[in-house]
Every structure is written in C-alpha cells, then in structure tokens.
N, C-alpha and C positions, 0 to 999 in steps of 0.2 A: 593807795595801791597804784603801781604806776602802770601807763595804757602801751597800746600796742607801739605808736610814734616811739617809746624809748627804746623797746625792745629790738625795735628794728634799728632803731643807730647802735645798740650795744652791739647787737651781729655785724652790721656795718662794720662799726672799727675795731672791733677782733679781725677779721679777714681781713681789713686793708694794713691791719697791725702783724699781722700773721706775712701778709705778701711783703712788706717793707722790712722783714726781719732776715727773711730771704733773697741774700744779695743778687742771686743770681739771676731771678727773675725780677728785680729790680730795675737792672742792670738791661736785661733783654729787652724789658719793655719800652726804656726809653730811647735805644741805640735802633731799633728797630724802625721805626718812624723814620727817623733819621737817615737811616742808609737807604730805605726804599728813597727817599725824597731825592738824595745825594745822585741816585743810581739813577735813576730817572731824570733828572737834571743833565747829567753827564751823560749818559748813555748817547742822546739823540743827536747829531751836528750842528749847528746852528747856522745852517743853509742849507739843511737839510740834502744833501747828495755825497756821496762818495766819492773820495778823491784817494788816486794811486793804487787801483786795483791793479797787482801783477798778470799781466798775460804775456802769452809764449809765442814766439812765431818762426816757422819752422819755410827757408827757402830752399824748394826742389829745384830751381831754378837760377840756370848763374846768367843770363842773360843780362844785359847793359838795360833794358828797360823795367825787368823784373826789378834788378838791384834801385834802379832808381826810383820804383812807386815804393820797396821797401822801406829806402831811409826816409822817402818824404812821407811815410806813414809813422815813422818812430821816430822822426825828428815832431809831428802836429800832435800824437797821441801824450808824447811825454811836457810837450810845453804846455799842452793844458791843462795838464794836473792830472787827468781822470783816471790815467794809466800809470804803470811800468811797464815796460816793454822789458822781453827776456826771450835772447835766440837762443834755439835749438839747434843742433846739425842734423838729428832724427827726428821723424813723429814719432818712434818710440820712445825715446827719451821725452818727447810732448806731455804724450798721453800718459807716461808715467807721472810727469809733474803734476798733471790734474788730478788724476786719482788722489794723489796725497797733500792736495790742498794748496800745494805752491803754488800754481796758478789757474786761474779760474776763466781762463781760454785758449784755445789755440788758433792763430789764422796762419793759412796755410797757401803758400805761395806754389801752386804745383805746377811739374814739369810742363811748357812750352807756355809758360803764363804768358813772357815777351812776345812771343809771337802772335799769340791768338788776340794779345793789347793793339797790335800794328794793326790786323786786319778791323780793329773797329771796336771790340769787346771780349773780355777777359772774365772769368769766373776763381772770387777768391773761397774758400772755405775754410769755415771756422766752426768749431765744435765749442760749445757750452759745458759745464761742469753740473749741469742741470743737480743744483744741491739746495738750493733758494732759490724761488721764484722771482722776488723783491730785486734779487742781487745781478740774475739771467739778464731782468728786464731791463737793467743801467748799465748791463756789458755791450749787450747787443744792439742799445740802440746809440751807447756812444759812438761802439766802432761802426754802423753803420753814418753816422755823423760822418766819421773822417773819412769813409771813403766817399761818400758823399761831393765832400770838400776836395778829395782826392780830384775825382772827376769831372768838379769846375773846370783846375787848374790843367789838366789834360788839353781839357775840351778847349783853352786858351792858350795854351803852349803849343799843343799841336793840329789840333783841330782834328782831332779825332768826329768821325759820323756818334753825334748825338742819337738816342732812344729815352725811352720812358723809364725806363730802369739807371739810366747811367752808362760810361764805360766801364767802366767798373761794377759787374754784380757780385754780390754777397752769398753765401751760400751759408746758412745758419742748421746745424745740427746739435746733434747730443751724445754722449757712448752711447747709451740706451735706447736704440731703434722705437720708435712709436713715439706719441704724445702722452706725456705722464702727469696725472690729477696735480694738484695744486697736494691734496690731504696725501699723497705720496711721498711727498718732502719732507710732512710735520709727520707723519709716522712714526716714521724713526725714533726721532728725535721725545716723540710721546712715550714710546713704549719705556726707549733708555731710561729717561727721566721718571716714568712710574716705577720703572722694576729697582732702578738706584735708589732712589729718594727714599722705596718703601723701606731697603734692606736699612739705610741709614738712621730713618726712623726708628724700625722693628725693634733692631737691637741694642740701639739704646734707650728704647721703652723694656725691654726683657732686664736687664740690668736694673735700673731703676727703680720696675714692680717687685722682682724678689729680693731687694733689698728692703722694702717699704712692707712687703707682708710676713719680710725673716726666713722667706725658704733658701735665701739664699747662704743664712749662716749652717744652714740642713745640709747641704750643697759640700762646705766648704767642711764639713767634719770629716766626710769622706775619705778616702785615700787618693781622691782625685787631685790631682794637678793642675794648677792653676793655665798652663798651658788649654791643659783637656779642655776647661771649661771654655775657655775665652774662641778657642776653634770652634769646639760641638757648640757651642750658639750661634757662633758665623756663621760656618756650613749649613746649620739650619736653614737661616737667614738666607743664604744665597741659595739653598734648593726653593725653601718658600719663594724667593725674587724669580727662579725660573721657570718654575711652574706659572705666576703670573705673568711672566714675560711672554708663553706659550698660550693663554687664553688671550692675552690682546692682541696677539698676532693672529689668532684664528679667528676674533672677530671682525678686527680691521680686513683681514681678505674677503670674509663671508659678509660682511655688512656693506663693506665700502669699498671692495673691489681693487686691495691692496697688492703688488706683487710684490715677491721676494723673488733678485736677481742673482742673489749670491751667495757664500758657502752658506750653511746654516750650521754648521759645527763652527766657523769662525766667527758669526754671528754671536753662538754664545757664550765662545770660550770670552770674546770682548764685554758679554753681560756678565759673566760670573769676577770677571778682574773687576768690572767697575762696581760690581757689588762689593765684592771683598775691602776695595781700594777705602769706599764709604762705610762699611764697617769696624775698618780701624778708626778713623773719622771720626764717627759716632762716639765711642770708647775713648777716645782721647777729650774730646768736647764735653762729653757727660760722666767723667769719672770725679771729676770736682763738687756732683749735686747727688742728692742721693734721694730725691721724692719724683717724680712722674712730672707736675707742673712743671719744676724749674728745666726740667731733662727735656721738656715738649718745647719749651720758652727757646733753649740755645738750637735746638735744631730746628726752630721756626727760621732764627735768627739766622744757619747758615743758608739753610733750602731757600728763601727766597731768591734773594742776591744772584747764588749760583746759578734758578731758572732761569733769568732774562739777559744773564750776561756767557749762556755756553752754547748760546748758539741753535737754540729752538725754537723759536720766536723770531729772533732779531741776528742779521749779520755780527757774524764776529769782527768783521773785518770795518764795521761801519762803528766800531766802539772807540771812544780816543786812546789812544798808546800805551797810556798807561793803567786806563780800564780792561783794555787788552791781554794786558802784563798783569793783572790781578787774576780774570779770566785761566788764562794760562795754566796757573798755582794752581786749581781744581781739577779732580779728577774725571767729574760733570764733561767738560770739554772735550776729553780723549774719547771718555764712552761713546760720547754724542757724533763723534765728527766719524773716529772709526763703525762703531754699528752703521751710521746712514752710510758711508761710503760703499761696505758692505754689500748692503743693502737694495742701497738701489743703484749704483754702478758696479753691481759686480767684482770690486776689488778686490784682489789678489791679496794674500797675507806679504806680499811686500810692498802694498801700497800704503796697508796703514803697519807697519812693523813697528816704527815708531811709537805708535798709539798704545799698541800693545805692551811694549818697552815702558814708556811711563805707566800707565795703570801697574803693570808688574812692579817696577821699581815701588810704586805708592802703594799698595797693598804691605810690600816686603819692610819698606820705614815704620808703617804705621802700626804694625801688627808689634815692630821690635818697638814703637813705644808704647802700644795698648795694654802688652802684659805687664810690664813692670808697674805702670798706673793702676793696674787693677788690683795688682799685689798689692798697691800703696790702700787703694781702697778699699778692700775689703780687710784689713786688720788697722783700721781707723777704731 
C-alpha cells in the first residue's frame, strides 16, 4: 500500500503538469521575474543623477545687465548637462508649460532686475512644479548652484558688494501656495493606480470567471449583443472604480490631510477614461485564456512593470529614454500625470488636454479591438 509521501508526489506532479500544459501561465511565470529584473536594472541611472531637465526662462527686463546674466545662466545650465533651457516670451506661457509637464521649473527675471543688480543685489523668482519631491530637490539645488557660480563671477568681474546670500538672491515657490506634504504628491498616483488597476483586473477576472463557471454561455443564449455584454461589464467596472476612488480620496483627506486643489469633475473624467482604457486592454490581454489563474498571471505581468515606470514612485524623466518611450505606450502614465496635475496643481482642462485625448483614443482603439476578440473568444 502506497504511503503519504507517494500521494504527495502524485498531487504535486498533477498540479505541475496542469500548470505546464497551460502555456499562458508558464510563459507569464518565466517572463515576470525577467521583466522585473531588467526594469530595476535599467530604470536607475548608473551615476545616480538626472540630466537634461527642461526648465523655462522668462525675461521681463531687457536691460544689458539682465541679458548678460541670462546668457551666462543658460550657458552654465546647459554646459553642465543638468538642464535644457527653454525661453518663453511671457510668464503665462511658461506657467502653462509647467502645468502641461513640458518644463519642471520657471526662472523669472522681473522688470528692474538689472537696475537692482547694479546697486548690489537682485532677486530672481523660481517657480517649481511641485509634482515630485525628489525631482524638485534636484531642480532647486541645481538652479541654486548655478546662481552661486554666477555670484562669484559677478563679484570678481564687477566688484559688486558681497552678502551672505550672494549678489543674486533666489526665491523659490510653487504654483500652489503653502507647503505641500510628501503624501500629497504621492496620493494622486496611489488613487489613480488603485482605481485603474482594479478595473483592469476586475474586468479580466469577470470574463474568465464566467467562462469557467459556464454562466457566460447562458448570457450568450439571450438576445443580447456582444457589444452590450462587453460595454455593460466595462461600465460596471468603471462605476466600481469611481466608487473605490471616492473612498480612497475621502480617507486621504480625513486621515492624512490631503487637499484637492483642482476640479473634481475633471478628476473623475480622467479616472473614468483611465478605467475604460485599461478594461479594453484587459479584455485584449486575457482573450486568449479561459481560466482565472492564467488571466491573473497575465494581468500581473502587465501591472507590475507599469506601476514602476508610470511616475507614481519614481520620476519618468529619470528613466532611460527607451524605457521612457515604453512607459508612454501605456495609459497609466497619462492617467497618473493628468489626475495629479488637476488634483495637486489645479490644472485646467487646457493643461491636461493631451492626457485626456490620449486616454480617449486609447479607450476607443482598445475596445474596437476587444469586441471582435471577445466575439472570437466566445465562439471557440
């Protein structure tokens, strides 16, 4: 009579054989650790620094002294490789670029800067985007260092009176008044990630579960179109996601003091489009499998890399250029960026229009692909 060890072996062999026969699970199990290792290996720069950060300059003073300082600032900033400097003719244009994520700081030379400088000291105003604490620290430290170098050059060349702060004083501020906590920067990313990822996994599980249980066959026997089935399930996930997002926002406000600076309706639109984009992607990704476990493995393989390269925890700017291009292929980056811009920076629709448009196109395209795939999946 065969003992417990043999029975253990038989059960183990059965489960491993079943796992091996489902190729989607096997491929996902092998690829996931490889993707994560490559991701973590390449996403952190070898020298630990961020380079070529785009910043803006606005010159409101056309005096010779101001122009000379600006030219020296641009030369020093770009020759160091830390910044790429973009000149804007007006402050409103520069602030719009800041809201849209085209630049990460705006350096303003106010009217009268040259006259103040000739008397010994002048103040430069710098507006930072407040979107990522780590990146803000790098930007502010880099700009401060450049002006410290210019102070030394001015003192030597012209003999301006020295002070403990230097000849050129730098005043840093954010678009939003007051000091924001680190969690206020992270909260929008967490909210968008939780809502969107929940919709992605939920819809995929709904289809695979109903196919396993056989209830999908019953639905297909009714006079209901395939389009109605897919969109009905998608909207159900969207409503669940919005409710989940509302709960997370309320908890963030009550427990951690998070503030909403932007339009709540615009925030909801961005989340809704993000959910729809991901639900379409989820249908496509799981249309080739019929069991929940395989669907979960595929969803995990999609979700894990996107979480780390979407800008929730780590600046997208710091990614290698090719990894940054991959990140912008997925809708989570646009959802997080747009939602965070509205919630933290009070960005209007014009500032996040690009994110909204990409999410809308992504939703239309993915559902245009997902519905025929669903038709093929249920007719196998």
